C-alpha positions as CSV (number, residue, x, y, z in Angstrom):
1,M,-52.4,-75.8,177.9
2,P,-51.0,-79.4,178.1
3,S,-52.4,-81.7,180.8
4,A,-50.2,-82.6,183.8
5,S,-49.5,-86.0,182.4
6,A,-48.4,-84.4,179.0
7,R,-46.1,-82.0,180.9
8,A,-44.6,-84.8,182.9
9,L,-44.0,-86.8,179.7
10,L,-42.3,-83.7,178.1
11,A,-40.2,-83.2,181.2
12,R,-39.2,-86.9,181.1
13,I,-38.3,-86.7,177.4
14,K,-36.2,-83.6,178.0
15,T,-34.4,-85.3,180.9
16,L,-33.7,-88.4,178.7
17,E,-32.3,-86.1,175.9
18,V,-29.9,-84.4,178.3
19,E,-28.8,-87.8,179.6
20,N,-28.3,-89.2,176.1
21,R,-26.1,-86.1,175.2
22,R,-24.1,-86.7,178.4
23,L,-23.6,-90.4,177.6
24,R,-22.6,-89.7,174.0
25,A,-20.0,-87.2,175.3
26,Q,-18.8,-89.7,177.9
27,A,-18.5,-92.5,175.4
28,G,-16.1,-90.3,173.4
29,R,-13.7,-89.8,176.3
30,D,-11.4,-92.1,178.1
31,P,-12.3,-91.8,181.8
32,L,-8.7,-92.2,183.1
33,T,-6.9,-89.7,180.9
34,G,-9.7,-87.4,179.7
35,L,-8.5,-87.9,176.1
36,H,-10.7,-89.1,173.3
37,T,-11.4,-92.8,172.6
38,R,-10.4,-94.8,169.6
39,R,-14.0,-95.0,168.5
40,Y,-14.3,-91.2,168.5
41,M,-11.0,-90.9,166.7
42,K,-12.2,-93.0,163.7
43,E,-15.0,-90.5,163.1
44,V,-13.2,-87.2,163.6
45,A,-9.8,-88.3,162.1
46,G,-11.7,-89.6,159.1
47,R,-13.0,-86.1,158.5
48,M,-9.6,-84.6,158.9
49,L,-8.1,-86.9,156.3
50,A,-11.0,-86.3,153.9
51,L,-10.3,-82.6,154.2
52,H,-6.7,-83.3,153.2
53,D,-7.8,-85.4,150.3
54,R,-9.9,-82.5,149.0
55,D,-7.2,-79.9,149.8
56,P,-3.6,-81.2,149.7
57,T,-2.3,-77.8,151.0
58,H,-4.0,-78.7,154.3
59,P,-1.7,-81.4,155.7
60,V,-2.4,-83.8,158.5
61,A,0.2,-85.3,160.8
62,L,-0.2,-88.2,163.2
63,I,2.0,-88.4,166.3
64,V,1.8,-91.8,168.1
65,C,3.5,-92.0,171.4
66,D,4.1,-94.8,173.9
67,I,5.2,-94.8,177.6
68,D,8.5,-96.6,177.7
69,R,8.7,-99.6,180.0
70,F,5.2,-99.1,181.3
71,K,4.7,-102.7,182.2
72,A,7.7,-102.4,184.6
73,I,5.9,-99.6,186.4
74,N,2.7,-101.7,186.9
75,D,4.8,-104.8,187.9
76,S,7.1,-102.9,190.3
77,Y,4.8,-100.4,191.9
78,G,1.2,-101.6,191.2
79,H,-1.6,-100.5,188.9
80,T,-2.3,-97.4,191.0
81,A,1.1,-96.0,190.0
82,G,0.5,-97.0,186.4
83,D,-2.9,-95.2,186.5
84,T,-1.1,-92.1,187.9
85,V,1.3,-92.1,185.0
86,L,-1.5,-92.5,182.5
87,K,-3.4,-89.6,184.1
88,R,-0.4,-87.3,184.1
89,I,0.5,-88.1,180.5
90,G,-3.1,-87.5,179.5
91,A,-3.0,-84.1,181.3
92,L,0.3,-83.2,179.7
93,I,-1.1,-84.0,176.2
94,R,-4.3,-82.1,176.8
95,R,-2.3,-79.0,177.9
96,G,0.2,-79.3,175.1
97,I,-2.2,-79.4,172.1
98,R,-4.4,-76.9,170.3
99,R,-8.1,-77.0,170.4
100,S,-8.2,-78.1,166.7
101,D,-5.9,-81.1,167.4
102,L,-7.3,-84.5,168.2
103,A,-5.7,-86.4,171.1
104,V,-6.6,-90.1,171.7
105,R,-5.8,-92.8,174.1
106,M,-5.4,-95.7,171.7
107,G,-5.4,-98.3,174.5
108,G,-3.0,-99.3,177.2
109,E,-0.1,-96.9,177.3
110,E,-0.3,-95.7,173.6
111,F,-1.6,-92.4,172.5
112,A,-2.2,-90.6,169.2
113,I,-2.4,-86.9,168.3
114,F,-3.7,-85.7,165.0
115,V,-2.4,-82.2,164.0
116,S,-3.8,-80.6,160.9
117,G,-3.2,-77.4,158.9
118,P,-0.1,-75.2,159.0
119,S,1.1,-76.7,162.3
120,A,1.3,-80.2,160.9
121,P,4.8,-79.9,159.4
122,G,6.2,-78.6,162.7
123,C,4.6,-81.3,164.9
124,A,8.0,-82.7,165.8
125,V,8.4,-79.6,168.0
126,L,5.2,-80.6,169.9
127,A,6.5,-84.2,170.3
128,E,9.8,-82.9,171.7
129,R,8.0,-80.6,174.2
130,L,5.9,-83.6,175.3
131,R,9.0,-85.8,175.6
132,Q,10.8,-83.3,177.7
133,A,7.7,-82.6,179.9
134,A,7.2,-86.3,180.6
135,S,10.8,-86.5,181.9
136,Q,9.9,-84.0,184.5
137,I,7.0,-86.1,185.9
138,R,7.7,-87.1,189.5
139,L,5.8,-90.0,190.9
140,P,4.7,-90.3,194.6
141,G,5.4,-93.1,197.1
142,R,7.5,-96.1,196.2
143,A,7.7,-95.1,192.6
144,R,9.5,-91.9,193.5
145,G,12.6,-91.6,191.4
146,H,11.3,-93.7,188.5
147,D,11.9,-91.8,185.3
148,I,9.1,-91.5,182.8
149,T,10.1,-91.4,179.1
150,L,8.1,-91.5,175.9
151,S,8.9,-92.7,172.4
152,F,7.2,-91.2,169.3
153,G,6.6,-91.9,165.7
154,I,5.3,-89.2,163.3
155,A,3.7,-89.9,160.0
156,F,2.1,-87.5,157.5
157,H,-1.1,-88.3,155.6
158,R,-0.8,-89.1,152.0
159,P,-3.8,-88.1,149.9
160,G,-6.1,-91.0,149.4
161,E,-4.6,-93.0,152.2
162,S,-6.8,-94.7,154.8
163,L,-6.6,-94.0,158.5
164,E,-5.5,-97.6,159.1
165,R,-2.5,-97.3,156.7
166,M,-1.5,-94.0,158.2
167,L,-1.7,-95.5,161.7
168,A,0.4,-98.5,160.6
169,R,3.1,-96.2,159.2
170,A,3.2,-94.2,162.4
171,D,3.4,-97.4,164.5
172,R,6.4,-98.6,162.4
173,L,8.2,-95.3,163.2
174,L,7.2,-95.6,166.9
175,Y,8.8,-99.1,167.1
176,R,11.9,-97.8,165.3
177,A,12.2,-95.3,168.1
178,K,11.8,-98.1,170.7
179,R,14.4,-100.2,169.0
180,G,16.7,-97.2,168.7
181,G,16.9,-96.8,172.5
182,R,13.5,-95.3,173.5
183,D,12.9,-91.8,174.7
184,R,13.2,-90.6,171.1
185,I,11.2,-89.3,168.1
186,E,11.2,-90.9,164.7
187,T,9.6,-89.0,161.9
188,E,9.2,-89.3,158.2
189,A,9.6,-86.4,155.8
190,I,6.5,-84.5,154.8
191,A,5.8,-84.3,151.1
192,R,5.3,-80.8,149.8
193,P,1.8,-80.3,148.5
194,V,1.2,-79.3,144.9
195,R,-0.4,-75.9,144.8
196,R,-3.6,-75.7,142.7
197,R,-3.9,-72.9,140.3
């Protein structure tokens, strides 16, 4: 039987292991929105893209989304109102996606959602649901009556393409939606995969 000091040491090691697991999980989540962080995204999205590289019949879509005129919310109503909007958009995204999808707060008011498999080609439907749901958000206090809108860009992974290139293409589509009047979705066509025999 281990001595009292050995048992205390083992208990301390177990406590540290539990704390380390909790900290790793916490580091992968944005505390404000509950979505994953950009750092976590790089690891998980990299695996999703590698799967598509191996199996072109398993597509991956990237939806990037931005809260329109977010700076005006912060400037007019304060950062508390801005945080409320971010929390509500985060909750809306979490409720709207599947467990296999990856939702990320990219930073500021920009978000990304990775959709893989059979649902990827139809991800514009998800973006439209999110766009419509955001328009139903009602803010409290002085911000009451301020409309929340989202703009989207949707890109599809090309086999062999890096995460950075895919993100850049999705961002270009997002900014096309912004220039086109905001509160819109811009998407590229998905290439049909070549079936292996």
